[in-house]
GUGUGU-535229 format. One record per atom (N, C-alpha, C, CB): residue in one letter; residue number from 1; x, y, z; atom name. Coordinates in nm, 2 decimals, padded with zeros to 4 digits. Glycine has a CB too. Example, Ala and Ser with C-alpha at 12.3 -4.5 7.8 and 13.67 -1.06 7.14 Angstrom:
! residues 2
  rest   nr      px      py      pz  atom
     A    1   01.32  -00.57   00.78     N
     A    1   01.23  -00.45   00.78    CA
     A    1   01.32  -00.33   00.78     C
     A    1   01.13  -00.45   00.90    CB
     S    2   01.28  -00.22   00.71     N
     S    2   01.37  -00.11   00.71    CA
     S    2   01.29   00.00   00.79     C
     S    2   01.41  -00.06   00.57    CB
***
This chain:
! residues 173
  rest   nr      px      py      pz  atom
     M    1   03.31  -00.09   04.21     N
     M    1   03.36  -00.23   04.18    CA
     M    1   03.45  -00.28   04.29     C
     M    1   03.43  -00.23   04.05    CB
     I    2   03.53  -00.19   04.34     N
     I    2   03.63  -00.24   04.45    CA
     I    2   03.55  -00.28   04.57     C
     I    2   03.72  -00.12   04.49    CB
     E    3   03.44  -00.22   04.60     N
     E    3   03.36  -00.26   04.72    CA
     E    3   03.30  -00.40   04.70     C
     E    3   03.24  -00.16   04.74    CB
     I    4   03.26  -00.43   04.58     N
     I    4   03.21  -00.56   04.55    CA
     I    4   03.32  -00.66   04.57     C
     I    4   03.15  -00.57   04.40    CB
     L    5   03.44  -00.63   04.51     N
     L    5   03.55  -00.72   04.53    CA
     L    5   03.59  -00.74   04.67     C
     L    5   03.67  -00.67   04.45    CB
     R    6   03.58  -00.63   04.75     N
     R    6   03.62  -00.64   04.89    CA
     R    6   03.53  -00.74   04.97     C
     R    6   03.62  -00.50   04.95    CB
     K    7   03.40  -00.74   04.94     N
     K    7   03.31  -00.82   05.02    CA
     K    7   03.28  -00.95   04.96     C
     K    7   03.18  -00.74   05.04    CB
     R    8   03.31  -00.98   04.83     N
     R    8   03.28  -01.11   04.77    CA
     R    8   03.36  -01.22   04.82     C
     R    8   03.29  -01.10   04.62    CB
     R    9   03.30  -01.32   04.87     N
     R    9   03.36  -01.44   04.92    CA
     R    9   03.28  -01.56   04.87     C
     R    9   03.38  -01.45   05.08    CB
     S   10   03.35  -01.67   04.85     N
     S   10   03.27  -01.79   04.81    CA
     S   10   03.17  -01.83   04.92     C
     S   10   03.37  -01.91   04.78    CB
     V   11   03.05  -01.86   04.87     N
     V   11   02.94  -01.90   04.95    CA
     V   11   02.90  -02.04   04.91     C
     V   11   02.82  -01.80   04.95    CB
     R   12   02.90  -02.13   05.01     N
     R   12   02.86  -02.27   04.98    CA
     R   12   02.74  -02.32   05.05     C
     R   12   02.98  -02.36   05.01    CB
     S   13   02.67  -02.23   05.12     N
     S   13   02.55  -02.26   05.19    CA
     S   13   02.44  -02.16   05.16     C
     S   13   02.58  -02.26   05.35    CB
     F   14   02.33  -02.20   05.11     N
     F   14   02.23  -02.11   05.06    CA
     F   14   02.10  -02.13   05.13     C
     F   14   02.21  -02.13   04.91    CB
     L   15   02.02  -02.03   05.14     N
     L   15   01.88  -02.03   05.20    CA
     L   15   01.79  -02.10   05.09     C
     L   15   01.83  -01.89   05.24    CB
     P   16   01.69  -02.17   05.13     N
     P   16   01.59  -02.22   05.04    CA
     P   16   01.50  -02.12   04.99     C
     P   16   01.51  -02.34   05.10    CB
     K   17   01.55  -02.02   04.92     N
     K   17   01.47  -01.90   04.87    CA
     K   17   01.50  -01.89   04.72     C
     K   17   01.51  -01.77   04.95    CB
     N   18   01.39  -01.88   04.65     N
     N   18   01.41  -01.86   04.50    CA
     N   18   01.46  -01.73   04.47     C
     N   18   01.27  -01.89   04.43    CB
     I   19   01.54  -01.72   04.36     N
     I   19   01.59  -01.60   04.31    CA
     I   19   01.48  -01.54   04.22     C
     I   19   01.73  -01.62   04.23    CB
     E   20   01.46  -01.41   04.24     N
     E   20   01.36  -01.34   04.17    CA
     E   20   01.39  -01.34   04.02     C
     E   20   01.34  -01.20   04.22    CB
     A   21   01.29  -01.34   03.94     N
     A   21   01.30  -01.34   03.79    CA
     A   21   01.38  -01.22   03.74     C
     A   21   01.17  -01.34   03.72    CB
     E   22   01.36  -01.11   03.80     N
     E   22   01.44  -00.99   03.76    CA
     E   22   01.59  -01.00   03.78     C
     E   22   01.39  -00.86   03.84    CB
     K   23   01.62  -01.06   03.90     N
     K   23   01.77  -01.08   03.93    CA
     K   23   01.83  -01.19   03.83     C
     K   23   01.78  -01.13   04.07    CB
     L   24   01.75  -01.29   03.80     N
     L   24   01.79  -01.39   03.71    CA
     L   24   01.82  -01.34   03.57     C
     L   24   01.69  -01.51   03.70    CB
     E   25   01.73  -01.25   03.53     N
     E   25   01.75  -01.18   03.40    CA
     E   25   01.88  -01.09   03.40     C
     E   25   01.63  -01.09   03.37    CB
     I   26   01.90  -01.03   03.51     N
     I   26   02.03  -00.95   03.52    CA
     I   26   02.15  -01.04   03.51     C
     I   26   02.03  -00.86   03.65    CB
     L   27   02.15  -01.15   03.58     N
     L   27   02.26  -01.25   03.57    CA
     L   27   02.28  -01.30   03.43     C
     L   27   02.23  -01.36   03.67    CB
     K   28   02.17  -01.32   03.36     N
     K   28   02.18  -01.37   03.22    CA
     K   28   02.24  -01.26   03.13     C
     K   28   02.04  -01.40   03.16    CB
     E   29   02.19  -01.14   03.15     N
     E   29   02.25  -01.02   03.07    CA
     E   29   02.40  -01.01   03.10     C
     E   29   02.18  -00.89   03.11    CB
     A   30   02.44  -01.02   03.23     N
     A   30   02.58  -01.00   03.26    CA
     A   30   02.66  -01.11   03.19     C
     A   30   02.60  -01.01   03.42    CB
     A   31   02.61  -01.23   03.19     N
     A   31   02.68  -01.34   03.13    CA
     A   31   02.70  -01.31   02.98     C
     A   31   02.61  -01.48   03.14    CB
     L   32   02.60  -01.26   02.92     N
     L   32   02.61  -01.23   02.77    CA
     L   32   02.69  -01.11   02.74     C
     L   32   02.47  -01.21   02.72    CB
     R   33   02.71  -01.02   02.84     N
     R   33   02.80  -00.90   02.82    CA
     R   33   02.94  -00.93   02.86     C
     R   33   02.74  -00.79   02.91    CB
     A   34   02.97  -01.04   02.91     N
     A   34   03.11  -01.07   02.94    CA
     A   34   03.20  -01.06   02.82     C
     A   34   03.13  -01.21   03.01    CB
     P   35   03.31  -00.99   02.83     N
     P   35   03.40  -00.98   02.71    CA
     P   35   03.46  -01.11   02.67     C
     P   35   03.51  -00.88   02.74    CB
     T   36   03.49  -01.12   02.54     N
     T   36   03.55  -01.24   02.48    CA
     T   36   03.66  -01.19   02.39     C
     T   36   03.45  -01.34   02.41    CB
     S   37   03.76  -01.27   02.37     N
     S   37   03.87  -01.24   02.28    CA
     S   37   03.81  -01.21   02.14     C
     S   37   03.97  -01.35   02.27    CB
     R   38   03.85  -01.10   02.08     N
     R   38   03.81  -01.07   01.94    CA
     R   38   03.66  -01.06   01.92     C
     R   38   03.87  -01.16   01.84    CB
     N   39   03.59  -01.05   02.03     N
     N   39   03.44  -01.05   02.03    CA
     N   39   03.38  -01.17   01.95     C
     N   39   03.40  -00.92   01.97    CB
     I   40   03.45  -01.28   01.96     N
     I   40   03.40  -01.40   01.89    CA
     I   40   03.28  -01.46   01.96     C
     I   40   03.51  -01.50   01.87    CB
     N   41   03.27  -01.45   02.09     N
     N   41   03.16  -01.50   02.17    CA
     N   41   03.14  -01.65   02.16     C
     N   41   03.03  -01.43   02.13    CB
     P   42   03.24  -01.73   02.20     N
     P   42   03.23  -01.87   02.20    CA
     P   42   03.16  -01.92   02.33     C
     P   42   03.36  -01.94   02.19    CB
     T   43   03.14  -01.83   02.43     N
     T   43   03.08  -01.87   02.55    CA
     T   43   02.93  -01.89   02.54     C
     T   43   03.11  -01.77   02.66    CB
     E   44   02.88  -02.00   02.61     N
     E   44   02.74  -02.02   02.62    CA
     E   44   02.71  -02.07   02.76     C
     E   44   02.69  -02.13   02.51    CB
     F   45   02.59  -02.07   02.80     N
     F   45   02.55  -02.09   02.94    CA
     F   45   02.43  -02.18   02.94     C
     F   45   02.52  -01.95   03.01    CB
     I   46   02.43  -02.27   03.03     N
     I   46   02.32  -02.36   03.06    CA
     I   46   02.27  -02.32   03.20     C
     I   46   02.35  -02.51   03.05    CB
     I   47   02.15  -02.27   03.22     N
     I   47   02.10  -02.23   03.35    CA
     I   47   02.02  -02.34   03.40     C
     I   47   02.02  -02.10   03.34    CB
     V   48   02.05  -02.39   03.52     N
     V   48   01.99  -02.50   03.58    CA
     V   48   01.92  -02.46   03.71     C
     V   48   02.09  -02.62   03.61    CB
     I   49   01.79  -02.48   03.72     N
     I   49   01.71  -02.45   03.84    CA
     I   49   01.65  -02.58   03.90     C
     I   49   01.60  -02.35   03.81    CB
     N   50   01.63  -02.68   03.82     N
     N   50   01.58  -02.81   03.86    CA
     N   50   01.66  -02.87   03.97     C
     N   50   01.56  -02.90   03.74    CB
     K   51   01.60  -02.90   04.08     N
     K   51   01.67  -02.95   04.20    CA
     K   51   01.73  -03.09   04.17     C
     K   51   01.58  -02.95   04.32    CB
     S   52   01.67  -03.17   04.10     N
     S   52   01.72  -03.30   04.07    CA
     S   52   01.85  -03.30   03.98     C
     S   52   01.62  -03.40   04.01    CB
     I   53   01.85  -03.20   03.89     N
     I   53   01.97  -03.18   03.81    CA
     I   53   02.08  -03.12   03.89     C
     I   53   01.93  -03.10   03.68    CB
     L   54   02.04  -03.02   03.97     N
     L   54   02.15  -02.96   04.06    CA
     L   54   02.21  -03.07   04.15     C
     L   54   02.09  -02.85   04.15    CB
     E   55   02.13  -03.16   04.19     N
     E   55   02.18  -03.27   04.28    CA
     E   55   02.28  -03.36   04.20     C
     E   55   02.06  -03.36   04.33    CB
     K   56   02.25  -03.39   04.07     N
     K   56   02.34  -03.47   03.99    CA
     K   56   02.47  -03.39   03.96     C
     K   56   02.27  -03.50   03.86    CB
     L   57   02.46  -03.26   03.94     N
     L   57   02.57  -03.18   03.91    CA
     L   57   02.66  -03.17   04.03     C
     L   57   02.53  -03.04   03.87    CB
     S   58   02.61  -03.18   04.15     N
     S   58   02.69  -03.17   04.27    CA
     S   58   02.78  -03.29   04.29     C
     S   58   02.59  -03.16   04.39    CB
     K   59   02.76  -03.40   04.21     N
     K   59   02.83  -03.52   04.22    CA
     K   59   02.92  -03.55   04.10     C
     K   59   02.74  -03.64   04.25    CB
     V   60   02.95  -03.45   04.02     N
     V   60   03.02  -03.48   03.89    CA
     V   60   03.17  -03.49   03.91     C
     V   60   02.99  -03.37   03.79    CB
     K   61   03.22  -03.45   04.03     N
     K   61   03.36  -03.46   04.06    CA
     K   61   03.38  -03.50   04.20     C
     K   61   03.43  -03.32   04.03    CB
     A   62   03.50  -03.55   04.24     N
     A   62   03.53  -03.61   04.37    CA
     A   62   03.50  -03.52   04.48     C
     A   62   03.68  -03.65   04.37    CB
     H   63   03.53  -03.39   04.47     N
     H   63   03.50  -03.29   04.58    CA
     H   63   03.49  -03.15   04.52     C
     H   63   03.60  -03.30   04.70    CB
     G   64   03.43  -03.07   04.60     N
     G   64   03.42  -02.93   04.56    CA
     G   64   03.30  -02.88   04.48     C
     G   64   03.54  -02.89   04.48    CB
     A   65   03.20  -02.97   04.46     N
     A   65   03.08  -02.93   04.39    CA
     A   65   02.96  -02.96   04.47     C
     A   65   03.07  -03.01   04.26    CB
     E   66   02.97  -03.01   04.59     N
     E   66   02.86  -03.05   04.68    CA
     E   66   02.76  -02.93   04.70     C
     E   66   02.91  -03.10   04.81    CB
     F   67   02.81  -02.81   04.71     N
     F   67   02.73  -02.70   04.73    CA
     F   67   02.62  -02.68   04.62     C
     F   67   02.81  -02.57   04.74    CB
     L   68   02.64  -02.73   04.50     N
     L   68   02.55  -02.71   04.39    CA
     L   68   02.41  -02.77   04.43     C
     L   68   02.60  -02.78   04.27    CB
     S   69   02.41  -02.87   04.51     N
     S   69   02.28  -02.93   04.54    CA
     S   69   02.19  -02.84   04.63     C
     S   69   02.30  -03.06   04.62    CB
     K   70   02.26  -02.74   04.69     N
     K   70   02.18  -02.65   04.78    CA
     K   70   02.17  -02.51   04.71     C
     K   70   02.26  -02.63   04.91    CB
     S   71   02.23  -02.49   04.60     N
     S   71   02.22  -02.36   04.53    CA
     S   71   02.08  -02.35   04.47     C
     S   71   02.32  -02.34   04.42    CB
     N   72   02.04  -02.22   04.45     N
     N   72   01.90  -02.19   04.39    CA
     N   72   01.91  -02.20   04.24     C
     N   72   01.86  -02.06   04.44    CB
     V   73   02.02  -02.17   04.18     N
     V   73   02.04  -02.18   04.04    CA
     V   73   02.19  -02.20   04.01     C
     V   73   01.99  -02.05   03.97    CB
     A   74   02.22  -02.26   03.90     N
     A   74   02.36  -02.28   03.86    CA
     A   74   02.37  -02.24   03.71     C
     A   74   02.40  -02.43   03.88    CB
     F   75   02.48  -02.17   03.69     N
     F   75   02.52  -02.13   03.55    CA
     F   75   02.63  -02.23   03.51     C
     F   75   02.56  -01.98   03.54    CB
     V   76   02.61  -02.31   03.41     N
     V   76   02.71  -02.40   03.36    CA
     V   76   02.78  -02.32   03.24     C
     V   76   02.65  -02.54   03.31    CB
     V   77   02.91  -02.29   03.26     N
     V   77   02.97  -02.20   03.16    CA
     V   77   03.06  -02.29   03.07     C
     V   77   03.07  -02.10   03.24    CB
     I   78   03.02  -02.28   02.94     N
     I   78   03.08  -02.37   02.84    CA
     I   78   03.13  -02.28   02.72     C
     I   78   02.98  -02.47   02.79    CB
     G   79   03.22  -02.34   02.65     N
     G   79   03.28  -02.27   02.53    CA
     G   79   03.29  -02.35   02.41     C
     G   79   03.42  -02.22   02.57    CB
     N   80   03.25  -02.30   02.30     N
     N   80   03.25  -02.37   02.17    CA
     N   80   03.39  -02.36   02.11     C
     N   80   03.15  -02.30   02.07    CB
     T   81   03.46  -02.47   02.12     N
     T   81   03.60  -02.48   02.07    CA
     T   81   03.61  -02.47   01.92     C
     T   81   03.67  -02.61   02.12    CB
     D   82   03.50  -02.49   01.85     N
     D   82   03.50  -02.47   01.70    CA
     D   82   03.51  -02.32   01.67     C
     D   82   03.38  -02.54   01.64    CB
     K   83   03.46  -02.24   01.76     N
     K   83   03.46  -02.09   01.73    CA
     K   83   03.59  -02.02   01.77     C
     K   83   03.34  -02.03   01.80    CB
     S   84   03.66  -02.07   01.87     N
     S   84   03.77  -01.99   01.93    CA
     S   84   03.87  -02.08   02.00     C
     S   84   03.72  -01.89   02.02    CB
     D   85   03.99  -02.04   02.00     N
     D   85   04.10  -02.11   02.07    CA
     D   85   04.12  -02.04   02.21     C
     D   85   04.23  -02.11   01.99    CB
     T   86   04.03  -01.95   02.25     N
     T   86   04.05  -01.88   02.38    CA
     T   86   03.93  -01.91   02.47     C
     T   86   04.06  -01.73   02.36    CB
     C   87   03.87  -02.03   02.45     N
     C   87   03.75  -02.06   02.53    CA
     C   87   03.78  -02.07   02.68     C
     C   87   03.70  -02.20   02.48    CB
     I   88   03.89  -02.12   02.72     N
     I   88   03.92  -02.13   02.86    CA
     I   88   03.92  -01.99   02.92     C
     I   88   04.06  -02.20   02.88    CB
     E   89   03.99  -01.90   02.85     N
     E   89   04.00  -01.76   02.90    CA
     E   89   03.86  -01.69   02.90     C
     E   89   04.10  -01.68   02.82    CB
     D   90   03.79  -01.70   02.79     N
     D   90   03.66  -01.64   02.78    CA
     D   90   03.56  -01.69   02.88     C
     D   90   03.61  -01.66   02.64    CB
     C   91   03.56  -01.82   02.90     N
     C   91   03.47  -01.88   03.00    CA
     C   91   03.51  -01.84   03.14     C
     C   91   03.48  -02.04   02.99    CB
     S   92   03.64  -01.83   03.17     N
     S   92   03.68  -01.78   03.30    CA
     S   92   03.64  -01.64   03.33     C
     S   92   03.84  -01.79   03.31    CB
     I   93   03.65  -01.55   03.23     N
     I   93   03.60  -01.42   03.24    CA
     I   93   03.45  -01.41   03.27     C
     I   93   03.64  -01.33   03.11    CB
     A   94   03.38  -01.49   03.19     N
     A   94   03.23  -01.49   03.21    CA
     A   94   03.19  -01.55   03.35     C
     A   94   03.17  -01.58   03.10    CB
     S   95   03.27  -01.65   03.39     N
     S   95   03.24  -01.70   03.53    CA
     S   95   03.25  -01.60   03.64     C
     S   95   03.34  -01.82   03.56    CB
     I   96   03.36  -01.52   03.63     N
     I   96   03.38  -01.42   03.74    CA
     I   96   03.28  -01.30   03.72     C
     I   96   03.52  -01.37   03.74    CB
     I   97   03.25  -01.27   03.60     N
     I   97   03.15  -01.16   03.58    CA
     I   97   03.01  -01.21   03.64     C
     I   97   03.13  -01.14   03.42    CB
     I   98   02.98  -01.33   03.62     N
     I   98   02.85  -01.38   03.68    CA
     I   98   02.86  -01.37   03.83     C
     I   98   02.83  -01.53   03.64    CB
     Q   99   02.98  -01.41   03.89     N
     Q   99   02.99  -01.41   04.04    CA
     Q   99   02.99  -01.26   04.09     C
     Q   99   03.12  -01.47   04.08    CB
     L  100   03.05  -01.17   04.02     N
     L  100   03.05  -01.03   04.07    CA
     L  100   02.91  -00.97   04.06     C
     L  100   03.16  -00.95   03.99    CB
     T  101   02.84  -01.01   03.95     N
     T  101   02.71  -00.96   03.94    CA
     T  101   02.62  -01.01   04.05     C
     T  101   02.65  -01.00   03.80    CB
     A  102   02.63  -01.14   04.08     N
     A  102   02.56  -01.20   04.18    CA
     A  102   02.58  -01.13   04.31     C
     A  102   02.59  -01.35   04.20    CB
     E  103   02.70  -01.10   04.34     N
     E  103   02.74  -01.02   04.47    CA
     E  103   02.67  -00.89   04.47     C
     E  103   02.89  -01.01   04.48    CB
     S  104   02.67  -00.82   04.35     N
     S  104   02.61  -00.69   04.34    CA
     S  104   02.46  -00.69   04.37     C
     S  104   02.64  -00.62   04.21    CB
     L  105   02.40  -00.81   04.35     N
     L  105   02.25  -00.83   04.36    CA
     L  105   02.22  -00.88   04.50     C
     L  105   02.20  -00.92   04.26    CB
     G  106   02.32  -00.89   04.59     N
     G  106   02.29  -00.95   04.72    CA
     G  106   02.29  -01.10   04.73     C
     G  106   02.16  -00.89   04.78    CB
     L  107   02.34  -01.16   04.63     N
     L  107   02.34  -01.31   04.62    CA
     L  107   02.48  -01.36   04.65     C
     L  107   02.29  -01.36   04.48    CB
     G  108   02.49  -01.48   04.69     N
     G  108   02.62  -01.55   04.71    CA
     G  108   02.65  -01.64   04.59     C
     G  108   02.63  -01.62   04.84    CB
     S  109   02.77  -01.68   04.58     N
     S  109   02.81  -01.77   04.47    CA
     S  109   02.93  -01.85   04.50     C
     S  109   02.82  -01.70   04.33    CB
     C  110   02.95  -01.96   04.43     N
     C  110   03.08  -02.03   04.44    CA
     C  110   03.10  -02.09   04.30     C
     C  110   03.07  -02.14   04.55    CB
     W  111   03.23  -02.10   04.27     N
     W  111   03.28  -02.16   04.14    CA
     W  111   03.32  -02.30   04.16     C
     W  111   03.39  -02.07   04.08    CB
     A  112   03.26  -02.39   04.08     N
     A  112   03.30  -02.53   04.08    CA
     A  112   03.38  -02.55   03.95     C
     A  112   03.18  -02.63   04.09    CB
     Q  113   03.51  -02.57   03.97     N
     Q  113   03.60  -02.60   03.85    CA
     Q  113   03.56  -02.74   03.80     C
     Q  113   03.75  -02.59   03.89    CB
     I  114   03.54  -02.74   03.67     N
     I  114   03.50  -02.87   03.60    CA
     I  114   03.61  -02.92   03.51     C
     I  114   03.37  -02.85   03.52    CB
     R  115   03.67  -02.82   03.43     N
     R  115   03.77  -02.86   03.34    CA
     R  115   03.89  -02.92   03.41     C
     R  115   03.82  -02.74   03.25    CB
     L  116   03.94  -03.03   03.37     N
     L  116   04.06  -03.10   03.43    CA
     L  116   04.03  -03.15   03.57     C
     L  116   04.17  -03.01   03.43    CB
     R  117   03.91  -03.18   03.60     N
     R  117   03.88  -03.24   03.73    CA
     R  117   03.82  -03.38   03.71     C
     R  117   03.78  -03.15   03.81    CB
     Y  118   03.82  -03.46   03.81     N
     Y  118   03.78  -03.60   03.80    CA
     Y  118   03.68  -03.64   03.91     C
     Y  118   03.90  -03.69   03.80    CB
     D  119   03.60  -03.74   03.89     N
     D  119   03.52  -03.80   03.99    CA
     D  119   03.60  -03.91   04.07     C
     D  119   03.39  -03.85   03.94    CB
     E  120   03.53  -03.98   04.16     N
     E  120   03.60  -04.08   04.24    CA
     E  120   03.65  -04.19   04.16     C
     E  120   03.50  -04.13   04.35    CB
     N  121   03.60  -04.22   04.04     N
     N  121   03.63  -04.33   03.96    CA
     N  121   03.73  -04.29   03.85     C
     N  121   03.51  -04.39   03.90    CB
     K  122   03.79  -04.17   03.86     N
     K  122   03.88  -04.12   03.76    CA
     K  122   03.82  -04.08   03.63     C
     K  122   04.00  -04.22   03.74    CB
     N  123   03.69  -04.06   03.62     N
     N  123   03.62  -04.01   03.50    CA
     N  123   03.63  -03.86   03.50     C
     N  123   03.47  -04.06   03.50    CB
     L  124   03.65  -03.80   03.38     N
     L  124   03.65  -03.66   03.37    CA
     L  124   03.52  -03.60   03.41     C
     L  124   03.69  -03.62   03.23    CB
     A  125   03.53  -03.50   03.50     N
     A  125   03.40  -03.43   03.54    CA
     A  125   03.33  -03.37   03.42     C
     A  125   03.44  -03.32   03.64    CB
     E  126   03.41  -03.32   03.32     N
     E  126   03.35  -03.27   03.20    CA
     E  126   03.26  -03.37   03.13     C
     E  126   03.46  -03.22   03.10    CB
     N  127   03.30  -03.49   03.12     N
     N  127   03.22  -03.60   03.06    CA
     N  127   03.10  -03.62   03.14     C
     N  127   03.30  -03.72   03.04    CB
     N  128   03.11  -03.62   03.27     N
     N  128   02.99  -03.64   03.36    CA
     N  128   02.89  -03.53   03.33     C
     N  128   03.03  -03.64   03.50    CB
     V  129   02.93  -03.40   03.33     N
     V  129   02.84  -03.29   03.30    CA
     V  129   02.78  -03.30   03.16     C
     V  129   02.92  -03.15   03.32    CB
     R  130   02.87  -03.34   03.07     N
     R  130   02.83  -03.35   02.93    CA
     R  130   02.71  -03.45   02.91     C
     R  130   02.95  -03.40   02.84    CB
     K  131   02.72  -03.56   02.99     N
     K  131   02.61  -03.66   02.98    CA
     K  131   02.48  -03.61   03.05     C
     K  131   02.65  -03.79   03.05    CB
     I  132   02.49  -03.54   03.16     N
     I  132   02.38  -03.49   03.23    CA
     I  132   02.30  -03.39   03.15     C
     I  132   02.42  -03.43   03.37    CB
     L  133   02.38  -03.30   03.09     N
     L  133   02.32  -03.18   03.02    CA
     L  133   02.32  -03.19   02.87     C
     L  133   02.39  -03.06   03.06    CB
     N  134   02.36  -03.31   02.81     N
     N  134   02.36  -03.33   02.67    CA
     N  134   02.44  -03.22   02.59     C
     N  134   02.21  -03.33   02.62    CB
     I  135   02.56  -03.20   02.64     N
     I  135   02.65  -03.10   02.58    CA
     I  135   02.73  -03.17   02.47     C
     I  135   02.74  -03.03   02.68    CB
     P  136   02.74  -03.11   02.35     N
     P  136   02.82  -03.16   02.24    CA
     P  136   02.97  -03.17   02.27     C
     P  136   02.80  -03.08   02.11    CB
     D  137   03.04  -03.26   02.20     N
     D  137   03.18  -03.28   02.23    CA
     D  137   03.27  -03.16   02.20     C
     D  137   03.22  -03.40   02.15    CB
     N  138   03.22  -03.07   02.11     N
     N  138   03.31  -02.96   02.07    CA
     N  138   03.30  -02.84   02.17     C
     N  138   03.27  -02.91   01.93    CB
     Y  139   03.23  -02.87   02.28     N
     Y  139   03.23  -02.76   02.39    CA
     Y  139   03.31  -02.81   02.50     C
     Y  139   03.08  -02.74   02.43    CB
     L  140   03.39  -02.71   02.55     N
     L  140   03.46  -02.74   02.68    CA
     L  140   03.37  -02.69   02.79     C
     L  140   03.60  -02.67   02.69    CB
     I  141   03.38  -02.75   02.91     N
     I  141   03.30  -02.72   03.02    CA
     I  141   03.40  -02.67   03.13     C
     I  141   03.21  -02.84   03.07    CB
     E  142   03.40  -02.54   03.14     N
     E  142   03.49  -02.47   03.23    CA
     E  142   03.45  -02.48   03.38     C
     E  142   03.51  -02.33   03.19    CB
     S  143   03.33  -02.44   03.41     N
     S  143   03.29  -02.42   03.55    CA
     S  143   03.14  -02.43   03.56     C
     S  143   03.34  -02.29   03.60    CB
     I  144   03.10  -02.45   03.68     N
     I  144   02.96  -02.43   03.72    CA
     I  144   02.95  -02.34   03.84     C
     I  144   02.89  -02.57   03.76    CB
     I  145   02.88  -02.23   03.82     N
     I  145   02.87  -02.13   03.92    CA
     I  145   02.73  -02.15   04.00     C
     I  145   02.87  -01.98   03.86    CB
     G  146   02.74  -02.19   04.12     N
     G  146   02.62  -02.20   04.21    CA
     G  146   02.59  -02.07   04.27     C
     G  146   02.64  -02.31   04.31    CB
     I  147   02.46  -02.03   04.26     N
     I  147   02.42  -01.90   04.31    CA
     I  147   02.29  -01.92   04.40     C
     I  147   02.39  -01.81   04.19    CB
     G  148   02.28  -01.83   04.50     N
     G  148   02.17  -01.83   04.58    CA
     G  148   02.18  -01.72   04.69     C
     G  148   02.14  -01.97   04.65    CB
     Y  149   02.08  -01.72   04.78     N
     Y  149   02.08  -01.63   04.89    CA
     Y  149   02.17  -01.69   05.00     C
     Y  149   01.94  -01.59   04.94    CB
     P  150   02.27  -01.63   05.05     N
     P  150   02.36  -01.69   05.14    CA
     P  150   02.30  -01.73   05.27     C
     P  150   02.48  -01.60   05.17    CB
     A  151   02.32  -01.85   05.32     N
     A  151   02.27  -01.89   05.45    CA
     A  151   02.37  -01.83   05.56     C
     A  151   02.27  -02.04   05.47    CB
     S  152   02.49  -01.82   05.52     N
     S  152   02.59  -01.75   05.60    CA
     S  152   02.70  -01.70   05.50     C
     S  152   02.66  -01.84   05.71    CB
     K  153   02.77  -01.60   05.55     N
     K  153   02.87  -01.55   05.46    CA
     K  153   03.00  -01.52   05.53     C
     K  153   02.82  -01.42   05.39    CB
     P  154   03.11  -01.57   05.47     N
     P  154   03.24  -01.54   05.54    CA
     P  154   03.27  -01.39   05.54     C
     P  154   03.36  -01.61   05.47    CB
     K  155   03.34  -01.35   05.64     N
     K  155   03.38  -01.21   05.65    CA
     K  155   03.48  -01.17   05.54     C
     K  155   03.44  -01.17   05.79    CB
     P  156   03.48  -01.05   05.50     N
     P  156   03.58  -01.00   05.40    CA
     P  156   03.72  -01.02   05.45     C
     P  156   03.55  -00.86   05.35    CB
     I  157   03.81  -01.04   05.36     N
     I  157   03.95  -01.04   05.40    CA
     I  157   04.00  -00.90   05.43     C
     I  157   04.04  -01.11   05.30    CB
     D  158   04.06  -00.87   05.54     N
     D  158   04.11  -00.74   05.58    CA
     D  158   04.23  -00.71   05.48     C
     D  158   04.15  -00.74   05.72    CB
     Y  159   04.23  -00.58   05.44     N
     Y  159   04.34  -00.53   05.36    CA
     Y  159   04.48  -00.57   05.41     C
     Y  159   04.33  -00.38   05.34    CB
     S  160   04.50  -00.56   05.54     N
     S  160   04.63  -00.59   05.60    CA
     S  160   04.67  -00.74   05.58     C
     S  160   04.63  -00.56   05.74    CB
     K  161   04.57  -00.82   05.55     N
     K  161   04.60  -00.97   05.53    CA
     K  161   04.63  -01.00   05.38     C
     K  161   04.49  -01.05   05.58    CB
     L  162   04.61  -00.91   05.29     N
     L  162   04.64  -00.93   05.15    CA
     L  162   04.79  -00.96   05.13     C
     L  162   04.59  -00.82   05.06    CB
     Q  163   04.82  -01.05   05.04     N
     Q  163   04.96  -01.09   05.02    CA
     Q  163   05.02  -00.99   04.92     C
     Q  163   04.96  -01.24   04.96    CB
     Q  164   05.08  -00.89   04.98     N
     Q  164   05.14  -00.78   04.90    CA
     Q  164   05.26  -00.83   04.82     C
     Q  164   05.18  -00.67   04.99    CB
     S  165   05.32  -00.94   04.86     N
     S  165   05.44  -01.00   04.80    CA
     S  165   05.40  -01.05   04.66     C
     S  165   05.50  -01.11   04.88    CB
     R  166   05.28  -01.07   04.63     N
     R  166   05.23  -01.11   04.49    CA
     R  166   05.24  -01.00   04.39     C
     R  166   05.09  -01.17   04.50    CB
     I  167   05.26  -00.88   04.43     N
     I  167   05.27  -00.77   04.34    CA
     I  167   05.42  -00.74   04.31     C
     I  167   05.20  -00.64   04.40    CB
     H  168   05.45  -00.73   04.18     N
     H  168   05.58  -00.70   04.13    CA
     H  168   05.58  -00.58   04.05     C
     H  168   05.64  -00.82   04.05    CB
     E  169   05.68  -00.49   04.06     N
     E  169   05.68  -00.37   03.98    CA
     E  169   05.80  -00.37   03.89     C
     E  169   05.68  -00.25   04.07    CB
     E  170   05.77  -00.34   03.77     N
     E  170   05.87  -00.33   03.66    CA
     E  170   05.93  -00.46   03.61     C
     E  170   05.98  -00.24   03.70    CB
     S  171   05.96  -00.55   03.71     N
     S  171   06.01  -00.69   03.67    CA
     S  171   05.97  -00.78   03.78     C
     S  171   06.16  -00.69   03.64    CB
     F  172   06.00  -00.91   03.76     N
     F  172   05.96  -01.01   03.87    CA
     F  172   06.04  -00.98   04.00     C
     F  172   05.98  -01.15   03.82    CB
     N  173   06.17  -00.95   03.99     N
     N  173   06.25  -00.93   04.11    CA
     N  173   06.23  -00.80   04.17     C
     N  173   06.40  -00.95   04.07    CB
***
C-alpha cells in the first residue's frame, strides 16, 4: 500500500484509451468495499462513460473539473443522507479507495470536489450535477473521480520534501 501512496499523484490529462471491462469491474468492487460508519452503506456511485455527459460534468463548477471531459470514466460519489449522518466521511473514504485502486491498476485519477463548490454564476455545483444525473434531493454529492490512462504523470514527491511538521506526537505542541 505504501508504494501505491508514494507514486499516486493527481492526473488531469488522459490518453484516449478505453478502460478494460475487467479493470472497471475491479473499480466498482473497490467502491462497494469501501468502509462506512457502522456499515450502514449510504454511499452510492454513478459511473459515467458517455463523453457528452462527461463534458457537461466538466463544467459544473467554476474551476477544477475541466479534466473530466478528457477522462475515460468518472465515478460520481454520492451519499444518501436519509440513511446516515456520516455521508461526507463515508463518501470521502470511498473516493480515495477508488483513486488508490485506480493507481494499483495502472490508471490515473483526479478528485473534483463538488460539495460546497459553485459555478461561475454562484450556483451550487451539487445542484448542477443533480440536474445532469437526475439525483434525488436527499443525496449529497461529494466528489467526481475522473479516471483514465495517464497522458503524463507527475513525479512522486520525494520523502525529504514531506512536511514532517504536520506530525505531532502525544499532543499538538
